[in-house]
OpenMM code with the backbone's topology and positions (N, CA, C; nanometers):
from openmm import Vec3, app, unit

residues = "MET LYS ARG THR THR ILE HIS LEU PHE PHE SER VAL ILE ALA ALA CYS LEU MET LEU PHE THR LEU TRP HIS GLY PHE LYS ILE ASN GLN ASN GLN ARG LEU VAL SER ALA ILE ALA GLU VAL PRO ASP THR LEU ASP GLU TYR ASP PRO ALA ALA GLY GLY LYS THR HIS PRO GLY VAL ALA LEU LYS THR ALA ASN ALA LEU SER ALA GLY GLY GLU PHE GLU ALA ALA GLU THR LEU TYR VAL GLN VAL ALA ASP GLN GLU GLN ASN SER VAL LEU GLY GLN ALA SER ARG PHE ASN LEU ALA ASN HIS TYR LEU ARG GLN GLY SER ARG LYS ASP LEU PRO GLY ALA GLN LYS ARG PRO LEU ILE GLU ILE ALA LYS GLN ARG TYR ARG ASP LEU LEU MET ILE ASN PRO ASN ASP TRP ASP ALA ARG ILE ASN LEU GLU HIS ALA LEU ARG LEU ALA PRO GLU LEU PRO LYS LYS GLU HIS ASP LYS GLY PRO PRO ILE LYS SER VAL ASN VAL ILE VAL PRO ASP PHE THR LEU LYS ASP LEU PRO".split()
positions = [
    Vec3(-1.2303, -1.9680, -7.9860),
    Vec3(-1.1863, -2.0036, -7.8543),
    Vec3(-1.0473, -2.0660, -7.8578),
    Vec3(-1.0244, -2.1510, -7.9544),
    Vec3(-0.8959, -2.2167, -7.9659),
    Vec3(-0.7862, -2.1158, -7.9994),
    Vec3(-0.8184, -2.0197, -8.0844),
    Vec3(-0.7207, -1.9178, -8.1245),
    Vec3(-0.6831, -1.8299, -8.0045),
    Vec3(-0.7776, -1.7924, -7.9202),
    Vec3(-0.7512, -1.7108, -7.8006),
    Vec3(-0.6625, -1.7862, -7.7030),
    Vec3(-0.6861, -1.9128, -7.6864),
    Vec3(-0.6050, -1.9946, -7.5960),
    Vec3(-0.4608, -2.0037, -7.6448),
    Vec3(-0.4433, -2.0203, -7.7738),
    Vec3(-0.3079, -2.0292, -7.8301),
    Vec3(-0.2356, -1.8960, -7.8142),
    Vec3(-0.3051, -1.7849, -7.8404),
    Vec3(-0.2426, -1.6529, -7.8230),
    Vec3(-0.2057, -1.6281, -7.6768),
    Vec3(-0.2906, -1.6671, -7.5850),
    Vec3(-0.2625, -1.6516, -7.4420),
    Vec3(-0.1420, -1.7365, -7.4022),
    Vec3(-0.1361, -1.8595, -7.4524),
    Vec3(-0.0241, -1.9488, -7.4239),
    Vec3(0.1078, -1.8881, -7.4715),
    Vec3(0.1102, -1.8376, -7.5958),
    Vec3(0.2328, -1.7786, -7.6489),
    Vec3(0.2696, -1.6474, -7.5787),
    Vec3(0.1712, -1.5711, -7.5338),
    Vec3(0.2029, -1.4469, -7.4618),
    Vec3(0.2621, -1.4772, -7.3247),
    Vec3(0.2146, -1.5829, -7.2603),
    Vec3(0.2724, -1.6231, -7.1307),
    Vec3(0.4160, -1.6704, -7.1513),
    Vec3(0.4398, -1.7481, -7.2549),
    Vec3(0.5758, -1.7946, -7.2843),
    Vec3(0.6655, -1.6750, -7.3167),
    Vec3(0.6152, -1.5796, -7.3946),
    Vec3(0.6940, -1.4610, -7.4285),
    Vec3(0.7259, -1.3790, -7.3033),
    Vec3(0.6312, -1.3662, -7.2112),
    Vec3(0.6555, -1.2920, -7.0868),
    Vec3(0.7606, -1.3632, -7.0021),
    Vec3(0.7533, -1.4955, -6.9949),
    Vec3(0.8537, -1.5718, -6.9187),
    Vec3(0.9921, -1.5563, -6.9803),
    Vec3(1.0012, -1.5624, -7.1119),
    Vec3(1.1300, -1.5449, -7.1788),
    Vec3(1.1845, -1.4037, -7.1584),
    Vec3(1.0956, -1.3035, -7.1566),
    Vec3(1.1399, -1.1666, -7.1334),
    Vec3(1.1942, -1.1513, -6.9912),
    Vec3(1.1270, -1.2095, -6.8913),
    Vec3(1.1773, -1.2057, -6.7541),
    Vec3(1.3108, -1.2777, -6.7426),
    Vec3(1.3227, -1.3915, -6.8101),
    Vec3(1.4477, -1.4675, -6.8108),
    Vec3(1.5602, -1.3834, -6.8705),
    Vec3(1.5327, -1.3125, -6.9794),
    Vec3(1.6323, -1.2272, -7.0456),
    Vec3(1.6716, -1.1102, -6.9559),
    Vec3(1.5753, -1.0483, -6.8914),
    Vec3(1.6057, -0.9371, -6.8004),
    Vec3(1.6907, -0.9833, -6.6827),
    Vec3(1.6581, -1.1005, -6.6291),
    Vec3(1.7358, -1.1537, -6.5166),
    Vec3(1.8814, -1.1780, -6.5572),
    Vec3(1.9011, -1.2379, -6.6726),
    Vec3(2.0381, -1.2638, -6.7171),
    Vec3(2.1108, -1.1344, -6.7522),
    Vec3(2.0397, -1.0371, -6.8039),
    Vec3(2.1017, -0.9057, -6.8273),
    Vec3(2.1482, -0.8428, -6.6975),
    Vec3(2.0682, -0.8548, -6.5925),
    Vec3(2.1073, -0.8044, -6.4608),
    Vec3(2.2305, -0.8772, -6.4094),
    Vec3(2.2337, -1.0091, -6.4221),
    Vec3(2.3494, -1.0877, -6.3756),
    Vec3(2.4757, -1.0533, -6.4553),
    Vec3(2.4619, -1.0310, -6.5853),
    Vec3(2.5774, -0.9919, -6.6670),
    Vec3(2.6298, -0.8562, -6.6218),
    Vec3(2.5409, -0.7625, -6.5950),
    Vec3(2.5818, -0.6308, -6.5467),
    Vec3(2.6533, -0.6426, -6.4123),
    Vec3(2.6006, -0.7262, -6.3236),
    Vec3(2.6633, -0.7464, -6.1936),
    Vec3(2.8028, -0.8080, -6.2096),
    Vec3(2.8170, -0.9035, -6.2987),
    Vec3(2.9474, -0.9655, -6.3230),
    Vec3(3.0464, -0.8665, -6.3838),
    Vec3(2.9983, -0.7786, -6.4716),
    Vec3(3.0875, -0.6777, -6.5293),
    Vec3(3.1379, -0.5817, -6.4228),
    Vec3(3.0516, -0.5452, -6.3284),
    Vec3(3.0966, -0.4595, -6.2183),
    Vec3(3.2001, -0.5308, -6.1319),
    Vec3(3.1812, -0.6609, -6.1102),
    Vec3(3.2768, -0.7386, -6.0331),
    Vec3(3.4109, -0.7481, -6.1055),
    Vec3(3.4073, -0.7701, -6.2365),
    Vec3(3.5313, -0.7781, -6.3148),
    Vec3(3.6047, -0.6443, -6.3111),
    Vec3(3.5328, -0.5339, -6.3219),
    Vec3(3.5998, -0.4035, -6.3159),
    Vec3(3.6553, -0.3771, -6.1765),
    Vec3(3.5881, -0.4247, -6.0727),
    Vec3(3.6409, -0.4092, -5.9374),
    Vec3(3.7667, -0.4932, -5.9185),
    Vec3(3.7682, -0.6132, -5.9745),
    Vec3(3.8871, -0.6977, -5.9654),
    Vec3(4.0027, -0.6346, -6.0416),
    Vec3(3.9731, -0.5696, -6.1536),
    Vec3(4.0788, -0.5044, -6.2318),
    Vec3(4.1408, -0.3883, -6.1555),
    Vec3(4.0663, -0.3286, -6.0617),
    Vec3(4.1196, -0.2166, -5.9844),
    Vec3(4.2113, -0.2603, -5.8713),
    Vec3(4.2087, -0.3894, -5.8358),
    Vec3(4.2944, -0.4385, -5.7285),
    Vec3(4.4390, -0.4327, -5.7752),
    Vec3(4.5286, -0.3787, -5.6921),
    Vec3(4.6687, -0.3695, -5.7337),
    Vec3(4.7304, -0.5076, -5.7526),
    Vec3(4.8355, -0.5110, -5.8347),
    Vec3(4.9017, -0.6379, -5.8636),
    Vec3(4.9731, -0.6939, -5.7418),
    Vec3(5.0301, -0.6056, -5.6613),
    Vec3(5.0975, -0.6509, -5.5406),
    Vec3(5.0289, -0.5883, -5.4207),
    Vec3(5.0379, -0.6560, -5.3094),
    Vec3(4.9736, -0.6043, -5.1887),
    Vec3(5.0484, -0.4839, -5.1324),
    Vec3(5.1735, -0.4618, -5.1744),
    Vec3(5.2486, -0.3460, -5.1269),
    Vec3(5.1865, -0.2166, -5.1779),
    Vec3(5.1185, -0.2216, -5.2933),
    Vec3(5.0578, -0.1019, -5.3495),
    Vec3(4.9243, -0.0697, -5.2842),
    Vec3(4.8690, -0.1632, -5.2069),
    Vec3(4.7362, -0.1421, -5.1505),
    Vec3(4.7435, -0.0465, -5.0327),
    Vec3(4.6597, 0.0536, -5.0344),
    Vec3(4.6524, 0.1502, -4.9254),
    Vec3(4.5076, 0.1571, -4.8793),
    Vec3(4.4727, 0.0958, -4.7640),
    Vec3(4.3334, 0.0969, -4.7204),
    Vec3(4.2845, 0.2355, -4.6833),
    Vec3(4.3754, 0.3286, -4.6545),
    Vec3(4.3351, 0.4640, -4.6182),
    Vec3(4.2952, 0.5457, -4.7406),
    Vec3(4.3257, 0.4973, -4.8614),
    Vec3(4.2908, 0.5719, -4.9819),
    Vec3(4.1407, 0.5826, -4.9979),
    Vec3(4.0670, 0.4854, -4.9467),
    Vec3(3.9224, 0.4933, -4.9404),
    Vec3(3.8485, 0.4653, -5.0694),
    Vec3(3.9132, 0.4152, -5.1715),
    Vec3(3.8435, 0.3852, -5.2955),
    Vec3(3.7368, 0.2792, -5.2720),
    Vec3(3.6176, 0.3006, -5.3241),
    Vec3(3.5081, 0.2063, -5.3032),
    Vec3(3.5257, 0.0893, -5.3989),
    Vec3(3.5487, -0.0267, -5.3444),
    Vec3(3.5643, -0.1460, -5.4250),
    Vec3(3.4486, -0.2403, -5.3943),
    Vec3(3.4351, -0.3421, -5.4749),
    Vec3(3.3317, -0.4430, -5.4536),
    Vec3(3.3605, -0.5125, -5.3205),
    Vec3(3.2586, -0.5344, -5.2363),
    Vec3(3.2822, -0.5947, -5.1049),
    Vec3(3.3470, -0.7329, -5.1126),
    Vec3(3.3145, -0.8113, -5.2145),
    Vec3(3.3766, -0.9430, -5.2284),
    Vec3(3.5257, -0.9326, -5.2549),
    Vec3(3.5639, -0.8346, -5.3356),
    Vec3(3.7050, -0.8131, -5.3648),
    Vec3(3.7763, -0.7621, -5.2396),
    Vec3(3.7100, -0.6715, -5.1664),
    Vec3(3.7694, -0.6195, -5.0429),
    Vec3(3.7872, -0.7314, -4.9404),
    Vec3(3.6916, -0.8230, -4.9328),
    Vec3(3.7021, -0.9347, -4.8395),
    Vec3(3.8177, -1.0267, -4.8769),
    Vec3(3.8319, -1.0578, -5.0057),
    Vec3(3.9437, -1.1427, -5.0499),
    Vec3(4.0776, -1.0726, -5.0268),
    Vec3(4.0804, -0.9414, -5.0492),
    Vec3(4.2031, -0.8658, -5.0251),
    Vec3(4.2378, -0.8687, -4.8769),
    Vec3(4.1368, -0.8545, -4.7906),
    Vec3(4.1606, -0.8600, -4.6463),
    Vec3(4.2119, -0.9974, -4.6048),
    Vec3(4.1567, -1.1030, -4.6650),
    Vec3(4.2061, -1.2383, -4.6352),
    Vec3(4.3525, -1.2527, -4.6747),
    Vec3(4.3875, -1.1986, -4.7919),
    Vec3(4.5267, -1.2067, -4.8380),
    Vec3(4.6182, -1.1242, -4.7478),
    Vec3(4.5718, -1.0065, -4.7063),
    Vec3(4.6525, -0.9230, -4.6171),
    Vec3(4.6729, -0.9911, -4.4821),
    Vec3(4.5685, -1.0539, -4.4308),
    Vec3(4.5792, -1.1235, -4.3025),
    Vec3(4.6768, -1.2404, -4.3124),
    Vec3(4.6672, -1.3156, -4.4221),
    Vec3(4.7589, -1.4285, -4.4408),
    Vec3(4.9028, -1.3809, -4.4610),
    Vec3(4.9182, -1.2606, -4.5180),
    Vec3(5.0510, -1.2067, -4.5422),
    Vec3(5.1118, -1.1337, -4.4233),
    Vec3(5.0387, -1.1221, -4.3139),
    Vec3(5.0938, -1.0583, -4.1947),
    Vec3(5.0620, -0.9104, -4.1815),
    Vec3(4.9845, -0.8552, -4.2711),
    Vec3(4.9443, -0.7137, -4.2640),
    Vec3(4.8156, -0.7048, -4.1821),
    Vec3(4.8298, -0.7157, -4.0498),
    Vec3(4.7132, -0.7333, -3.9648),
    Vec3(4.6275, -0.6073, -3.9543),
    Vec3(4.6890, -0.4900, -3.9454),
    Vec3(4.6107, -0.3672, -3.9303),
    Vec3(4.5313, -0.3363, -4.0568),
    Vec3(4.5935, -0.3526, -4.1724),
    Vec3(4.5243, -0.3271, -4.2992),
    Vec3(4.4106, -0.4273, -4.3192),
    Vec3(4.4345, -0.5530, -4.2823),
    Vec3(4.3305, -0.6553, -4.2954),
    Vec3(4.2134, -0.6244, -4.2024),
    Vec3(4.2449, -0.5842, -4.0805),
    Vec3(4.1380, -0.5508, -3.9850),
    Vec3(4.0535, -0.4350, -4.0358),
    Vec3(4.1175, -0.3343, -4.0944),
    Vec3(4.0455, -0.2195, -4.1488),
    Vec3(3.9499, -0.2628, -4.2592),
    Vec3(3.9971, -0.3480, -4.3490),
    Vec3(3.9110, -0.3951, -4.4581),
    Vec3(3.7967, -0.4827, -4.4081),
    Vec3(3.8250, -0.5704, -4.3118),
    Vec3(3.7188, -0.6543, -4.2569),
    Vec3(3.6077, -0.5681, -4.1971),
    Vec3(3.6466, -0.4658, -4.1221),
    Vec3(3.5477, -0.3780, -4.0588),
    Vec3(3.4696, -0.3012, -4.1646),
    Vec3(3.5371, -0.2543, -4.2705),
    Vec3(3.4676, -0.1821, -4.3770),
    Vec3(3.3637, -0.2703, -4.4458),
    Vec3(3.4004, -0.3928, -4.4762),
    Vec3(3.3066, -0.4828, -4.5434),
    Vec3(3.1904, -0.5165, -4.4494),
    Vec3(3.2196, -0.5395, -4.3221),
    Vec3(3.1127, -0.5705, -4.2265),
    Vec3(3.0165, -0.4531, -4.2120),
    Vec3(3.0679, -0.3301, -4.2176),
    Vec3(2.9814, -0.2123, -4.2082),
    Vec3(2.9000, -0.1913, -4.3355),
    Vec3(2.9619, -0.2159, -4.4517),
    Vec3(2.8913, -0.1974, -4.5793),
    Vec3(2.7810, -0.3013, -4.5968),
    Vec3(2.8102, -0.4235, -4.5637),
    Vec3(2.7194, -0.5360, -4.5880),
    Vec3(2.6635, -0.5861, -4.4548),
    Vec3(2.5751, -0.5113, -4.3936),
    Vec3(2.5279, -0.5374, -4.2582),
    Vec3(2.4890, -0.6830, -4.2331),
    Vec3(2.3812, -0.7293, -4.2926),
    Vec3(2.3317, -0.8639, -4.2638),
    Vec3(2.3416, -0.9574, -4.3831),
    Vec3(2.4205, -0.9207, -4.4816),
    Vec3(2.4335, -1.0066, -4.5993),
    Vec3(2.5348, -1.1182, -4.5720),
    Vec3(2.5466, -1.2063, -4.6677),
    Vec3(2.6405, -1.3176, -4.6550),
    Vec3(2.7841, -1.2655, -4.6474),
    Vec3(2.8161, -1.1633, -4.7271),
    Vec3(2.9514, -1.1067, -4.7236),
    Vec3(2.9800, -1.0402, -4.5897),
    Vec3(2.8815, -0.9738, -4.5320),
    Vec3(2.8994, -0.9113, -4.4008),
    Vec3(2.9249, -1.0148, -4.2929),
    Vec3(2.8502, -1.1252, -4.2982),
    Vec3(2.8704, -1.2322, -4.2005),
    Vec3(3.0060, -1.2989, -4.2198),
    Vec3(3.0462, -1.3171, -4.3453),
    Vec3(3.1780, -1.3759, -4.3722),
    Vec3(3.2884, -1.2839, -4.3223),
    Vec3(3.2682, -1.1535, -4.3391),
    Vec3(3.3678, -1.0581, -4.2923),
    Vec3(3.3778, -1.0601, -4.1399),
    Vec3(3.2636, -1.0665, -4.0721),
    Vec3(3.2643, -1.0739, -3.9259),
    Vec3(3.3317, -1.2027, -3.8783),
    Vec3(3.3014, -1.3134, -3.9451),
    Vec3(3.3610, -1.4411, -3.9084),
    Vec3(3.5125, -1.4376, -3.9287),
    Vec3(3.5568, -1.3844, -4.0428),
    Vec3(3.7003, -1.3771, -4.0698),
    Vec3(3.7702, -1.2817, -3.9743),
    Vec3(3.7022, -1.1731, -3.9349),
    Vec3(3.7613, -1.0800, -3.8385),
    Vec3(3.7764, -1.1478, -3.7019),
    Vec3(3.6765, -1.2235, -3.6608),
    Vec3(3.6869, -1.2967, -3.5344),
    Vec3(3.7986, -1.4004, -3.5426),
    Vec3(3.8082, -1.4705, -3.6559),
    Vec3(3.9182, -1.5660, -3.6747),
    Vec3(4.0529, -1.4958, -3.6710),
    Vec3(4.0580, -1.3763, -3.7282),
    Vec3(4.1802, -1.2957, -3.7297),
    Vec3(4.2249, -1.2670, -3.5859),
    Vec3(4.1314, -1.2235, -3.5015),
    Vec3(4.1652, -1.1956, -3.3612),
    Vec3(4.2040, -1.3231, -3.2873),
    Vec3(4.1331, -1.4316, -3.3143),
    Vec3(4.1648, -1.5578, -3.2474),
    Vec3(4.3025, -1.6080, -3.2889),
    Vec3(4.3351, -1.5950, -3.4176),
    Vec3(4.4669, -1.6354, -3.4663),
    Vec3(4.5758, -1.5519, -3.4003),
    Vec3(4.5506, -1.4205, -3.3886),
    Vec3(4.6479, -1.3314, -3.3245),
    Vec3(4.6633, -1.3672, -3.1766),
    Vec3(4.5506, -1.3965, -3.1106),
    Vec3(4.5545, -1.4269, -2.9683),
    Vec3(4.6156, -1.5614, -2.9360),
    Vec3(4.6191, -1.6521, -3.0309),
    Vec3(4.6758, -1.7839, -3.0043),
    Vec3(4.8191, -1.7983, -3.0550),
    Vec3(4.8805, -1.6871, -3.0933),
    Vec3(5.0216, -1.6928, -3.1352),
    Vec3(5.1104, -1.7267, -3.0157),
    Vec3(5.2139, -1.7998, -3.0416),
    Vec3(5.3046, -1.8444, -2.9344),
    Vec3(5.4004, -1.7344, -2.8893),
    Vec3(5.4312, -1.6382, -2.9788),
    Vec3(5.5316, -1.5378, -2.9454),
    Vec3(5.4749, -1.4225, -2.8625),
    Vec3(5.3458, -1.4171, -2.8393),
    Vec3(5.2868, -1.3110, -2.7579),
    Vec3(5.2828, -1.3511, -2.6111),
    Vec3(5.3101, -1.2570, -2.5208),
    Vec3(5.2931, -1.2887, -2.3786),
    Vec3(5.1451, -1.3004, -2.3444),
    Vec3(5.1172, -1.3653, -2.2329),
    Vec3(4.9790, -1.3913, -2.1928),
    Vec3(4.8965, -1.2657, -2.1743),
    Vec3(4.9594, -1.1563, -2.1308),
    Vec3(4.8860, -1.0318, -2.1083),
    Vec3(4.8363, -0.9718, -2.2394),
    Vec3(4.8994, -1.0042, -2.3503),
    Vec3(4.8549, -0.9540, -2.4805),
    Vec3(4.7610, -1.0519, -2.5502),
    Vec3(4.7687, -1.1794, -2.5141),
    Vec3(4.6832, -1.2798, -2.5772),
    Vec3(4.5387, -1.2678, -2.5314),
    Vec3(4.5200, -1.2517, -2.4017),
    Vec3(4.3849, -1.2552, -2.3440),
    Vec3(4.2910, -1.1502, -2.4057),
    Vec3(4.3327, -1.0222, -2.4205),
    Vec3(4.2397, -0.9249, -2.4804),
    Vec3(4.2009, -0.9595, -2.6242),
    Vec3(4.2948, -1.0126, -2.7023),
    Vec3(4.2634, -1.0501, -2.8399),
    Vec3(4.1624, -1.1646, -2.8449),
    Vec3(4.1780, -1.2609, -2.7561),
    Vec3(4.0841, -1.3729, -2.7516),
    Vec3(3.9478, -1.3253, -2.7025),
    Vec3(3.9459, -1.2312, -2.6088),
    Vec3(3.8180, -1.1767, -2.5609),
    Vec3(3.7445, -1.1033, -2.6734),
    Vec3(3.8185, -1.0281, -2.7543),
    Vec3(3.7573, -0.9599, -2.8690),
    Vec3(3.7026, -1.0635, -2.9672),
    Vec3(3.7789, -1.1700, -2.9911),
    Vec3(3.7336, -1.2763, -3.0820),
    Vec3(3.6050, -1.3404, -3.0291),
    Vec3(3.5993, -1.3654, -2.8975),
    Vec3(3.4783, -1.4251, -2.8407),
    Vec3(3.3582, -1.3332, -2.8599),
    Vec3(3.3790, -1.2037, -2.8389),
    Vec3(3.2675, -1.1105, -2.8563),
    Vec3(3.2238, -1.1033, -3.0024),
    Vec3(3.3204, -1.1066, -3.0949),
    Vec3(3.2858, -1.1058, -3.2374),
    Vec3(3.2066, -1.2305, -3.2759),
    Vec3(3.2448, -1.3466, -3.2230),
    Vec3(3.1696, -1.4687, -3.2507),
    Vec3(3.0289, -1.4592, -3.1930),
    Vec3(3.0162, -1.4029, -3.0732),
    Vec3(2.8833, -1.3878, -3.0131),
    Vec3(2.7964, -1.2921, -3.0952),
    Vec3(2.8568, -1.1827, -3.1437),
    Vec3(2.7817, -1.0897, -3.2285),
    Vec3(2.7334, -1.1589, -3.3556),
    Vec3(2.8204, -1.2391, -3.4138),
    Vec3(2.7835, -1.3127, -3.5349),
    Vec3(2.6724, -1.4133, -3.5066),
    Vec3(2.6787, -1.4796, -3.3912),
    Vec3(2.5758, -1.5763, -3.3563),
    Vec3(2.4428, -1.5090, -3.3237),
    Vec3(2.4450, -1.3833, -3.2832),
    Vec3(2.3192, -1.3116, -3.2618),
    Vec3(2.2511, -1.2835, -3.3955),
    Vec3(2.3318, -1.2598, -3.5002),
    Vec3(2.2764, -1.2366, -3.6332),
    Vec3(2.2304, -1.3687, -3.6955),
    Vec3(2.3155, -1.4700, -3.6850),
    Vec3(2.2854, -1.5998, -3.7461),
    Vec3(2.3122, -1.7101, -3.6435),
    Vec3(2.2113, -1.7496, -3.5653),
    Vec3(2.2325, -1.8505, -3.4616),
    Vec3(2.2674, -1.9891, -3.5153),
    Vec3(2.2469, -2.0136, -3.6430),
    Vec3(2.2741, -2.1450, -3.7003),
    Vec3(2.4140, -2.1571, -3.7588),
    Vec3(2.5007, -2.0621, -3.7328),
    Vec3(2.6365, -2.0653, -3.7867),
    Vec3(2.7230, -2.1562, -3.6986),
    Vec3(2.7364, -2.2808, -3.7403),
    Vec3(2.8078, -2.3786, -3.6594),
    Vec3(2.9576, -2.3537, -3.6567),
    Vec3(3.0125, -2.2964, -3.7629),
    Vec3(3.1554, -2.2645, -3.7619),
    Vec3(3.1856, -2.1622, -3.6532),
    Vec3(3.0996, -2.0624, -3.6401),
    Vec3(3.1191, -1.9610, -3.5351),
    Vec3(3.1028, -2.0238, -3.3967),
    Vec3(3.0095, -2.1165, -3.3820),
    Vec3(2.9908, -2.1840, -3.2532),
    Vec3(3.1148, -2.2645, -3.2141),
    Vec3(3.1680, -2.3369, -3.3107),
    Vec3(3.2856, -2.4198, -3.2827),
    Vec3(3.4052, -2.3323, -3.2496),
    Vec3(3.4240, -2.2241, -3.3240),
    Vec3(3.5368, -2.1355, -3.2961),
    Vec3(3.5189, -2.0618, -3.1636),
    Vec3(3.3945, -2.0283, -3.1284),
    Vec3(3.3699, -1.9677, -2.9973),
    Vec3(3.4056, -2.0662, -2.8868),
    Vec3(3.3713, -2.1919, -2.9057),
    Vec3(3.4070, -2.2933, -2.8069),
    Vec3(3.5587, -2.3064, -2.7954),
    Vec3(3.6271, -2.3012, -2.9080),
    Vec3(3.7742, -2.3064, -2.9058),
    Vec3(3.8309, -2.1849, -2.8315),
    Vec3(3.7759, -2.0672, -2.8574),
    Vec3(3.8211, -1.9457, -2.7889),
    Vec3(3.7925, -1.9547, -2.6390),
    Vec3(3.6790, -2.0140, -2.6028),
    Vec3(3.6473, -2.0293, -2.4603),
    Vec3(3.7425, -2.1271, -2.3924),
    Vec3(3.7915, -2.2263, -2.4670),
    Vec3(3.8916, -2.3162, -2.4091),
    Vec3(4.0252, -2.2452, -2.3904),
    Vec3(4.0600, -2.1560, -2.4833),
    Vec3(4.1855, -2.0829, -2.4710),
    Vec3(4.1812, -1.9802, -2.3579),
    Vec3(4.0664, -1.9143, -2.3429),
    Vec3(4.0505, -1.8126, -2.2384),
    Vec3(3.9140, -1.8314, -2.1744),
    Vec3(3.9066, -1.9174, -2.0731),
    Vec3(3.7764, -1.9437, -2.0104),
    Vec3(3.7194, -1.8173, -1.9464),
    Vec3(3.5873, -1.8166, -1.9369),
    Vec3(3.5204, -1.7044, -1.8722),
    Vec3(3.5580, -1.7042, -1.7243),
    Vec3(3.5837, -1.5859, -1.6717),
    Vec3(3.6172, -1.5745, -1.5302),
    Vec3(3.4889, -1.5794, -1.4486),
    Vec3(3.4849, -1.6639, -1.3468),
    Vec3(3.3625, -1.6712, -1.2665),
    Vec3(3.3455, -1.5441, -1.1843),
    Vec3(3.2207, -1.5063, -1.1636),
    Vec3(3.1920, -1.3893, -1.0814),
    Vec3(3.2195, -1.4247, -0.9361),
    Vec3(3.2868, -1.3348, -0.8682),
    Vec3(3.3180, -1.3591, -0.7273),
    Vec3(3.1974, -1.3215, -0.6429),
    Vec3(3.1759, -1.3988, -0.5385),
    Vec3(3.0600, -1.3772, -0.4531),
    Vec3(3.0692, -1.2471, -0.3752),
    Vec3(3.1909, -1.2055, -0.3400),
    Vec3(3.2027, -1.0849, -0.2592),
    Vec3(3.1894, -0.9573, -0.3424),
    Vec3(3.1771, -0.9692, -0.4749),
    Vec3(3.1566, -0.8515, -0.5591),
    Vec3(3.0124, -0.8046, -0.5566),
    Vec3(2.9232, -0.8843, -0.5018),
    Vec3(2.7825, -0.8479, -0.5002),
    Vec3(2.7543, -0.7573, -0.3806),
    Vec3(2.6621, -0.6641, -0.4015),
    Vec3(2.6186, -0.5786, -0.2913),
    Vec3(2.7015, -0.4527, -0.2765),
    Vec3(2.6640, -0.3711, -0.1800),
    Vec3(2.7344, -0.2443, -0.1589),
    Vec3(2.8711, -0.2685, -0.0946),
    Vec3(2.9570, -0.1680, -0.1005),
    Vec3(3.0884, -0.1850, -0.0372),
    Vec3(3.0746, -0.2006, 0.1145),
    Vec3(3.1734, -0.2616, 0.1727),
    Vec3(3.1696, -0.2874, 0.3166),
    Vec3(3.1797, -0.1565, 0.3951),
    Vec3(3.2659, -0.0684, 0.3495),
    Vec3(3.2859, 0.0568, 0.4214),
    Vec3(3.2927, 0.1688, 0.3189),
    Vec3(3.2238, 0.2792, 0.3463),
    Vec3(3.2334, 0.3935, 0.2569),
    Vec3(3.2811, 0.5137, 0.3364),
    Vec3(3.3552, 0.5988, 0.2684),
    Vec3(3.4138, 0.7147, 0.3332),
    Vec3(3.3784, 0.8379, 0.2507),
    Vec3(3.3334, 0.9442, 0.3184),
    Vec3(3.3086, 1.0714, 0.2513),
    Vec3(3.4382, 1.1509, 0.2499),
    Vec3(3.4787, 1.1929, 0.1312),
    Vec3(3.6037, 1.2669, 0.1159),
    Vec3(3.5686, 1.4111, 0.0826),
    Vec3(3.6324, 1.5052, 0.1504),
    Vec3(3.6116, 1.6468, 0.1249),
    Vec3(3.7372, 1.7013, 0.0592),
    Vec3(3.7182, 1.7601, -0.0597),
    Vec3(3.8296, 1.8166, -0.1344),
    Vec3(3.8113, 1.9676, -0.1341),
    Vec3(3.9151, 2.0435, -0.0880),
    Vec3(3.9004, 2.1878, -0.0861),
    Vec3(3.8931, 2.2457, -0.2284),
    Vec3(3.8172, 2.3526, -0.2463),
    Vec3(3.7987, 2.4232, -0.3739),
    Vec3(3.7402, 2.3331, -0.4825),
    Vec3(3.6571, 2.2401, -0.4466),
    Vec3(3.5928, 2.1512, -0.5429),
    Vec3(3.4423, 2.1712, -0.5337),
    Vec3(3.3815, 2.1997, -0.6467),
    Vec3(3.2374, 2.2112, -0.6489),
    Vec3(3.1812, 2.0961, -0.7317),
    Vec3(3.0736, 2.0403, -0.6839),
    Vec3(3.0126, 1.9278, -0.7507),
    Vec3(2.9354, 1.9782, -0.8727),
    Vec3(2.9680, 1.9256, -0.9891),
    Vec3(2.8980, 1.9629, -1.1108),
    Vec3(2.8910, 1.8415, -1.2013),
    Vec3(2.8166, 1.8564, -1.3075),
    Vec3(2.8018, 1.7438, -1.4000),
    Vec3(2.9323, 1.7175, -1.4723),
    Vec3(2.9569, 1.5924, -1.4937),
    Vec3(3.0753, 1.5542, -1.5692),
    Vec3(3.0470, 1.5693, -1.7177),
    Vec3(3.1506, 1.5957, -1.7984),
    Vec3(3.1270, 1.6115, -1.9417),
    Vec3(3.0854, 1.4822, -2.0076),
] * unit.nanometer
topology = app.Topology()
chain = topology.addChain("A")
for resn in residues:
    res = topology.addResidue(resn, chain)
    for name in ("N", "CA", "C"):
        topology.addAtom(name, app.Element.getBySymbol(name[0]), res)
């Protein structure tokens, strides 16, 4: 009985050590893929072409998008943010990409050199991106605070009371040689 117990004890320890070894082997493989993805990133951002479509690690793509956004390459950064958000739907990287994309729009919309007609649509897009992020993760306080900041910059327009209901007057218009058909 004592011998069976000792063998069972050592087999459980051996199984735990084997699982531990497999887990670390998986993590090493994941890190090697990350290192090879980092090695593929160009030395300068001028060499980066987001249209080339090379599949890179999402974390590297997110960092590259952050660098592009900070460097003033707004279209390339936006493309990368959207790619990472699409690749990593509900993961932490996807949420970070959505948050950074919303921040990107908010930063663009709060620039001083833009006229008001160009600021408002960018801030509206940022507000919608923050709301989308909060639908995925309602506990994201950074997104809540930034949404509040965006709402202060561009408050929601109140609904007008006279917009409710049917129009006051309607007119039937007859157009010659026009037949009613389904729209495409």
